[in-house]
C-alpha positions as CSV (number, residue, x, y, z in Angstrom):
1,X,64.5,27.5,30.5
2,X,64.2,23.9,29.5
3,X,64.2,22.2,26.6
4,X,69.5,12.7,22.3
5,X,68.3,10.0,17.8
6,X,67.3,8.3,13.8
7,X,66.9,6.2,10.6
8,X,68.1,4.2,7.9
9,X,71.5,5.0,7.9
10,X,73.4,6.4,5.3
11,X,70.9,4.6,2.5
12,X,69.9,7.6,0.6
13,X,71.9,10.3,2.4
14,X,70.4,13.0,0.3
15,X,73.8,12.4,-0.9
16,X,75.4,15.0,-2.7
17,X,75.2,17.9,-5.1
18,X,76.2,16.3,-8.3
19,X,73.6,13.7,-8.2
20,X,70.8,15.8,-6.7
21,X,71.7,18.6,-9.2
22,X,71.6,16.2,-11.9
23,X,68.3,14.9,-10.5
24,X,66.6,18.4,-10.5
25,X,68.0,19.0,-14.2
26,X,67.0,15.9,-15.8
27,X,63.9,14.8,-14.0
28,X,62.2,17.7,-12.5
29,X,59.2,17.0,-14.7
30,X,58.8,13.4,-13.8
31,X,59.5,14.1,-10.2
32,X,56.7,16.6,-10.2
33,X,54.6,14.0,-11.9
34,X,55.7,11.5,-9.3
35,X,55.0,13.9,-6.2
36,X,51.4,14.6,-7.4
37,X,50.3,11.1,-7.5
38,X,52.4,9.8,-4.5
39,X,51.7,10.2,-0.7
40,X,53.4,13.2,0.2
41,X,54.2,12.1,3.6
42,X,56.9,9.8,2.2
43,X,58.5,11.8,-0.7
44,X,62.1,11.4,-1.2
45,X,64.9,14.1,-1.1
46,X,65.2,13.1,-5.0
47,X,61.5,13.8,-5.5
48,X,61.5,17.1,-3.2
49,X,64.3,18.4,-4.6
50,X,62.8,20.1,-7.8
51,X,59.7,21.3,-5.8
52,X,61.7,22.7,-2.8
53,X,63.9,24.7,-5.2
54,X,61.2,26.1,-7.2
55,X,59.8,27.6,-3.7
56,X,63.8,28.6,-3.0
57,X,63.0,29.9,0.6
58,X,62.2,28.4,4.1
59,X,61.0,30.3,7.0
60,X,61.6,28.6,10.5
61,X,60.8,29.5,14.2
62,X,62.6,28.7,17.2
63,X,65.4,27.1,15.1
64,X,68.2,29.8,15.5
65,X,71.8,29.2,14.2
66,X,73.2,28.9,17.9
67,X,70.6,26.4,18.8
68,X,71.9,22.6,18.5
69,X,74.0,24.1,15.6
70,X,71.0,24.7,13.3
71,X,73.6,27.0,11.2
72,X,75.3,23.8,10.1
73,X,71.9,22.6,8.4
74,X,70.8,25.9,7.1
75,X,74.1,26.4,5.6
76,X,74.0,23.0,4.1
77,X,70.7,23.7,2.5
78,X,71.9,26.8,1.0
79,X,75.3,25.3,-0.1
80,X,73.6,22.1,-1.4
81,X,70.1,22.9,-2.6
82,X,69.9,26.8,-2.9
83,X,67.5,27.1,-0.4
84,X,67.4,30.5,1.6
85,X,66.7,30.7,5.2
86,X,65.3,32.9,8.0
87,X,64.6,32.5,11.3
88,X,62.7,33.8,14.3
89,X,63.8,32.4,17.6
90,X,60.8,31.9,20.1
91,X,59.5,29.3,22.6
92,X,57.8,26.2,22.1
93,X,54.6,27.5,22.9
94,X,55.1,31.0,20.9
95,X,55.8,28.9,17.8
96,X,52.5,26.6,17.8
97,X,50.5,30.1,18.6
98,X,52.4,31.5,15.4
99,X,51.6,28.4,13.3
100,X,47.8,29.1,14.3
101,X,47.6,32.9,14.0
102,X,49.9,34.0,11.2
103,X,47.8,33.4,7.8
104,X,49.3,36.1,5.8
105,X,53.0,35.0,6.0
106,X,53.3,31.4,7.8
107,X,56.3,30.4,9.2
108,X,57.1,26.7,7.4
109,X,58.9,24.5,9.8
110,X,59.3,25.0,13.9
111,X,61.4,22.7,16.9
112,X,59.3,22.4,19.8
113,X,59.7,20.4,23.3
114,X,58.4,16.9,22.2
115,X,55.2,17.8,24.3
116,X,54.3,20.4,22.2
117,X,54.4,17.6,19.0
118,X,51.2,15.7,20.1
119,X,49.3,19.5,20.8
120,X,50.5,21.1,17.1
121,X,48.7,17.5,15.9
122,X,45.8,17.9,17.8
123,X,45.2,21.2,17.0
124,X,45.4,20.5,13.2
125,X,48.5,22.7,12.8
126,X,50.8,20.0,11.3
127,X,51.8,18.7,8.0
128,X,52.5,15.0,7.7
129,X,56.0,13.9,6.2
130,X,58.1,10.7,7.5
131,X,61.4,11.1,5.7
132,X,63.2,8.6,4.3
133,X,64.7,7.7,7.7
134,X,61.3,7.0,9.2
135,X,62.3,3.5,10.3
136,X,65.3,4.4,12.3
137,X,63.3,6.6,14.6
138,X,62.4,4.9,17.7
139,X,58.4,4.7,18.2
140,X,58.5,7.3,21.1
141,X,60.2,9.9,19.3
142,X,57.7,10.1,16.7
143,X,53.8,10.3,15.5
144,X,52.3,7.5,13.7
145,X,51.7,9.4,10.6
146,X,54.8,12.0,10.7
147,X,53.0,14.9,12.1
148,X,55.8,15.3,14.3
149,X,59.4,13.8,14.7
150,X,62.3,14.1,17.4
151,X,65.5,14.7,15.8
152,X,67.8,15.0,18.8
153,X,67.6,14.7,22.5
154,X,68.6,16.9,25.7
155,X,69.6,16.3,29.1
156,X,68.6,18.8,31.7
157,X,72.3,19.9,33.2
158,X,74.0,22.7,35.1
159,X,76.2,25.3,33.6
160,X,78.7,26.9,35.9
161,X,80.9,30.1,35.8
162,X,84.0,28.5,37.8
163,X,84.9,32.4,38.1
164,X,82.1,33.1,40.1
165,X,81.5,29.7,41.7
166,X,84.1,28.2,43.6
167,X,82.3,24.6,43.7
168,X,80.6,23.8,40.6
169,X,77.5,21.6,41.6
170,X,77.2,18.5,40.4
171,X,74.3,17.2,41.9
172,X,70.9,18.8,43.1
173,X,72.1,18.5,46.8
174,X,75.1,20.7,45.9
175,X,72.9,23.1,43.9
176,X,70.7,23.6,47.1
177,X,73.7,23.8,49.5
178,X,75.3,26.7,47.4
179,X,75.6,30.6,48.1
180,X,74.9,31.3,44.5
181,X,72.0,32.4,42.5
182,X,70.5,30.0,39.6
183,X,69.0,30.7,36.4
184,X,66.1,28.5,35.9
185,X,64.2,30.2,33.0
186,X,60.5,31.0,32.1
187,X,58.6,27.9,33.2
188,X,55.0,29.2,32.2
189,X,56.2,29.0,28.4
190,X,59.7,27.4,27.7
191,X,60.1,23.7,27.4
192,X,63.6,23.7,28.6
193,X,62.5,25.3,32.0
194,X,59.6,23.0,32.0
195,X,62.0,20.3,32.1
196,X,64.2,21.5,34.5
197,X,61.2,21.3,37.2
198,X,60.8,17.8,35.8
199,X,64.2,16.8,36.3
200,X,64.6,18.1,39.8
201,X,61.0,16.0,40.6
202,X,62.8,12.9,39.0
203,X,66.0,13.3,41.3
204,X,63.7,13.6,44.1
205,X,61.2,10.5,43.4
206,X,58.8,12.2,41.7
207,X,57.7,12.2,37.6
208,X,55.7,13.4,34.9
209,X,52.5,12.7,37.5
210,X,54.1,14.2,40.5
211,X,55.8,17.3,40.1
212,X,55.8,18.4,43.7
213,X,59.3,17.4,44.7
214,X,60.7,19.6,41.8
215,X,58.1,22.6,42.9
216,X,59.4,22.1,46.6
217,X,62.9,22.1,45.5
218,X,62.7,25.5,43.6
219,X,60.5,27.1,46.1
220,X,63.3,26.4,48.6
221,X,65.5,28.1,46.6
222,X,63.5,31.0,45.7
223,X,62.7,31.3,49.9
224,X,66.9,31.6,49.8
225,X,66.4,34.6,47.1
226,X,68.9,32.4,44.7
227,X,66.6,32.7,41.9
228,X,67.8,35.0,39.3
229,X,65.9,37.0,37.0
230,X,68.5,37.4,34.8
231,X,68.0,36.1,31.4
232,X,70.8,33.3,30.3
233,X,71.9,35.0,27.4
234,X,75.5,34.8,25.4
235,X,75.9,38.2,26.3
236,X,74.7,38.0,29.9
237,X,77.1,34.8,30.4
238,X,79.7,36.6,28.5
239,X,79.3,39.7,31.1
240,X,79.6,37.3,34.0
241,X,75.8,37.8,35.2
242,X,74.9,34.4,35.2
243,X,76.6,32.2,38.3
244,X,74.8,29.1,37.5
245,X,72.1,28.1,34.8
246,X,69.7,24.8,34.3
247,X,69.8,24.2,30.6
248,X,69.6,21.1,28.0
249,X,73.1,19.7,27.9
250,X,73.6,21.0,24.2
251,X,72.8,24.3,25.1
252,X,75.1,24.4,28.1
253,X,78.4,23.1,26.3
254,X,77.3,25.3,23.3
255,X,77.5,28.3,25.7
256,X,80.8,26.9,27.5
257,X,82.4,26.3,23.9
258,X,81.6,29.6,22.6
259,X,82.7,31.7,25.5
260,X,85.8,29.8,27.1
261,X,85.8,26.1,27.8
262,X,88.4,26.7,30.6
263,X,85.9,29.2,32.8
264,X,82.9,27.1,32.1
265,X,81.9,23.3,33.6
266,X,78.8,21.4,32.6
267,X,77.3,18.6,34.8
268,X,74.4,16.1,34.5
269,X,73.1,16.0,38.0
270,X,74.3,12.7,39.8
271,X,70.8,11.9,41.5
272,X,69.0,12.2,38.4
273,X,67.8,14.1,35.4
274,X,65.4,14.0,32.5
275,X,66.2,13.1,28.9
276,X,63.7,14.4,26.1
277,X,63.8,15.3,22.5
278,X,62.7,18.2,20.4
279,X,60.4,17.7,17.5
280,X,60.4,18.8,13.9
281,X,57.1,20.3,13.1
282,X,55.9,21.6,9.6
283,X,53.6,23.7,9.4
284,X,49.9,22.8,7.4
285,X,49.7,26.2,6.0
286,X,53.5,26.4,5.1
287,X,54.3,28.9,2.3
288,X,56.9,26.8,1.5
289,X,55.7,23.1,2.4
290,X,58.2,21.0,-0.1
291,X,61.5,23.0,1.4
292,X,60.4,22.5,4.9
293,X,59.9,18.8,4.1
294,X,63.2,18.8,2.3
295,X,64.8,20.3,5.5
296,X,63.3,17.8,7.7
297,X,64.5,14.8,5.4
298,X,68.2,16.4,5.6
299,X,67.8,17.1,9.3
300,X,67.4,13.1,9.9
301,X,70.4,12.3,7.4
302,X,73.7,11.3,8.5
303,X,74.7,14.6,7.6
304,X,72.1,16.5,9.4
305,X,72.5,14.1,12.5
306,X,76.2,15.2,12.9
307,X,75.3,18.7,12.3
308,X,73.2,18.6,15.3
309,X,76.0,16.9,17.3
310,X,78.4,19.4,16.4
311,X,75.8,21.7,18.3
312,X,76.2,19.1,21.2
313,X,72.6,17.5,20.6
314,X,72.7,13.9,21.0
315,X,71.1,12.5,17.6
316,X,68.1,10.5,17.8
317,X,69.4,8.2,15.3
318,X,71.9,5.9,17.2
319,X,73.3,4.0,14.1
320,X,74.9,7.7,12.9
321,X,78.6,7.3,13.6
322,X,80.0,10.5,14.9
323,X,83.4,11.7,14.1
324,X,85.9,11.7,17.2
325,X,86.3,15.4,17.5
326,X,82.5,15.8,17.8
327,X,82.0,13.1,20.5
328,X,85.0,14.3,22.5
329,X,83.2,17.5,23.1
330,X,80.0,16.0,24.7
331,X,79.8,15.1,28.3
332,X,81.1,11.8,29.6
333,X,78.5,8.7,29.2
334,X,79.0,8.0,32.6
335,X,77.0,11.4,33.9
336,X,73.7,9.9,32.2
337,X,73.5,6.8,34.3
338,X,70.5,8.2,36.2
339,X,68.5,10.1,33.6
340,X,65.4,9.0,32.7
341,X,63.0,9.7,29.7
342,X,59.3,10.8,29.9
343,X,57.7,7.8,30.4
344,X,53.8,9.0,30.1
345,X,53.6,11.7,27.6
346,X,49.6,12.2,27.9
347,X,50.4,12.6,31.8
348,X,53.1,15.1,30.9
349,X,51.0,17.0,28.6
350,X,48.7,17.5,31.5
351,X,51.1,18.4,34.0
352,X,52.5,21.3,31.8
353,X,49.2,22.8,31.4
354,X,49.0,23.0,35.3
355,X,52.8,23.8,35.6
356,X,52.7,27.5,34.9
357,X,50.1,28.4,37.7
358,X,51.8,26.1,40.1
359,X,55.2,27.4,39.6
360,X,53.6,31.1,39.7
361,X,51.8,30.4,43.3
362,X,54.5,28.5,44.7
363,X,57.7,29.3,43.4
364,X,57.2,32.7,41.4
365,X,55.5,34.4,44.3
366,X,58.3,33.8,46.6
367,X,61.0,35.4,44.1
368,X,62.5,38.6,45.6
């Protein structure tokens, strides 16, 4: 399955209901006029608010309540700005397919693995919007024109049910030498699962240009009949049907705390792993484009970044100060010393086009 960060700290801060509500009432007309004459890619929250409230709704894909605490963001959009929200969970590839095919009732915004951001842009599926926090977002984490922006990072990690596995793995070597089954996810479609292969490749000397060490690692597990076909859903984890699963750290930590922190253990593999990000993409054909822009702007605000951290996702804006109780639930920083970001996204984009077939041939074919 697959799949840490951002901008101009605390400045305009989507500041609060009183100011924004007053703005909506007093300057709705002028904001509309400003918005009509200003580059829409740089509209402020103040300018967007009356336009978004007129739309009143936001439809997302791949941004469910349980993933990276999106629930906190949707709750805030409702309580602060009276924007209603619905989501349909799906993989990054499925999100872009939905953007491309759905014309009658298109989704407004999605959250995709970073490698899918440029793909969405190349296909002409995106609406540009930079947010007020643009300058706080690292260059690697955004498109030049605001077609996509990474809001948070994830690092591939292991989640282990300690009641089923006596010695929870802390390294790829531990995982290889175990006698339990491992859930990897759908490498043919899901960014999280694809990054699990990349993480293993990095640990054994590979990279986004050489995934073979990662494929070899999982092929060996498959030969041992140690790759589980069970989906790593919350229900399956609760029922004890998952022994070890490879997940982004924020997903692993979220599952741990939702079920029982004493029963599950999370580690970043010590030899190495990949740190990557998830990008916000706004649909060019969005039915509610201003609500989508307002949502993106909020995601990158201090409050929005803290919401993501409450869901164990490391914010893209490093300037954001996390509350102590939030940072205390994250994995110790020492475990991240050997993680590496993707160095060449064009190479990774090429690799993930080839990876599904390689996985089917070299790994899936060996799973019993």
